[in-house]
PLY file of the C-alpha trace (Angstrom):
ply
format ascii 1.0
element vertex 105
property float x
property float y
property float z
element edge 104
property int vertex1
property int vertex2
end_header
0.00 0.00 0.00
1.19 3.53 -0.74
0.71 6.76 1.11
0.99 10.46 0.31
3.05 12.57 2.70
1.00 15.25 4.44
1.75 17.86 7.07
-0.36 17.54 10.21
-0.72 21.19 11.12
-2.96 21.25 14.19
-4.99 19.26 16.65
-8.71 19.98 16.42
-10.55 17.89 19.01
-10.40 14.96 21.41
-13.74 13.70 20.10
-14.08 11.23 18.58
-11.25 9.31 20.20
-8.31 9.13 19.50
-8.70 12.73 18.32
-9.04 14.73 15.12
-6.31 16.67 13.29
-6.04 19.05 10.33
-3.64 18.02 7.56
-2.32 19.74 4.47
-1.23 18.21 1.15
0.52 20.17 -1.57
-0.07 18.53 -4.95
2.23 18.46 -7.99
0.86 21.80 -9.19
1.24 23.69 -5.91
-2.44 23.46 -4.91
-2.97 22.96 -1.18
-5.59 20.43 -0.12
-6.93 20.25 3.44
-8.07 17.18 5.35
-9.77 16.83 8.73
-9.19 13.27 9.86
-8.83 11.01 12.88
-5.26 11.21 14.14
-4.83 7.42 14.01
-5.62 7.39 10.26
-2.79 9.79 9.35
-0.15 9.03 12.00
1.18 6.09 13.98
2.37 8.52 16.67
0.07 9.48 19.52
-1.06 13.06 18.84
-2.89 15.46 21.13
-3.32 19.15 21.88
0.10 19.24 23.61
2.03 17.84 20.62
4.27 20.26 18.72
3.00 20.91 15.18
3.51 20.47 12.27
4.09 16.70 12.30
4.63 14.43 9.32
1.69 12.24 8.42
0.51 9.98 5.61
-2.78 9.50 3.79
-3.05 5.98 2.32
-4.26 5.40 -1.21
-3.95 3.55 -4.50
-2.27 4.57 -7.74
-4.74 5.43 -10.51
-2.14 6.31 -13.15
1.34 7.64 -13.81
2.20 10.32 -16.36
4.78 13.02 -17.04
4.25 16.77 -17.16
5.78 19.18 -19.70
8.90 19.51 -17.53
9.38 15.73 -17.51
8.41 15.26 -13.85
6.63 12.02 -13.00
3.08 12.78 -11.83
1.23 10.07 -9.93
-2.55 10.22 -9.48
-3.54 8.69 -6.14
-7.07 7.77 -5.06
-7.57 7.92 -1.27
-10.97 6.21 -1.25
-9.35 2.92 -0.25
-8.43 1.73 2.27
-9.92 4.32 4.70
-12.20 6.53 2.57
-10.21 9.72 3.18
-11.31 12.84 1.33
-10.31 16.50 1.36
-12.59 19.07 2.97
-13.69 19.88 -0.60
-14.72 16.24 -1.10
-11.84 15.29 -3.46
-10.35 11.79 -3.31
-7.92 11.88 -6.27
-4.73 13.90 -6.19
-1.84 14.39 -8.61
1.41 14.27 -6.66
5.10 14.00 -7.43
6.72 10.59 -7.05
8.80 11.85 -4.12
5.59 12.61 -2.19
4.84 8.89 -1.95
5.88 6.45 0.77
5.48 2.71 1.08
3.25 1.73 4.02
0 1
1 2
2 3
3 4
4 5
5 6
6 7
7 8
8 9
9 10
10 11
11 12
12 13
13 14
14 15
15 16
16 17
17 18
18 19
19 20
20 21
21 22
22 23
23 24
24 25
25 26
26 27
27 28
28 29
29 30
30 31
31 32
32 33
33 34
34 35
35 36
36 37
37 38
38 39
39 40
40 41
41 42
42 43
43 44
44 45
45 46
46 47
47 48
48 49
49 50
50 51
51 52
52 53
53 54
54 55
55 56
56 57
57 58
58 59
59 60
60 61
61 62
62 63
63 64
64 65
65 66
66 67
67 68
68 69
69 70
70 71
71 72
72 73
73 74
74 75
75 76
76 77
77 78
78 79
79 80
80 81
81 82
82 83
83 84
84 85
85 86
86 87
87 88
88 89
89 90
90 91
91 92
92 93
93 94
94 95
95 96
96 97
97 98
98 99
99 100
100 101
101 102
102 103
103 104
């Protein structure tokens, strides 16, 4: 399974347990996407209101396709519907990211 690196920028709430955090993803084109997600979905570390932010996190997903842009950079489209049905606050579940934004989970 693959994941997209995200920045966990703040802790939002203790409810529901184990807490909710705000995350940011910058795609291959410089667009910033925001996620509000359970802390355990995006980080293996215990996070709470006393944690120092930002923290590195990961949103899991599946590769939809690979392509190259005009500059020759590899662009990877990732769908975050599976395994945990993660979507941005705008409702998006597919994101074009650079290869170096991906990590093996």
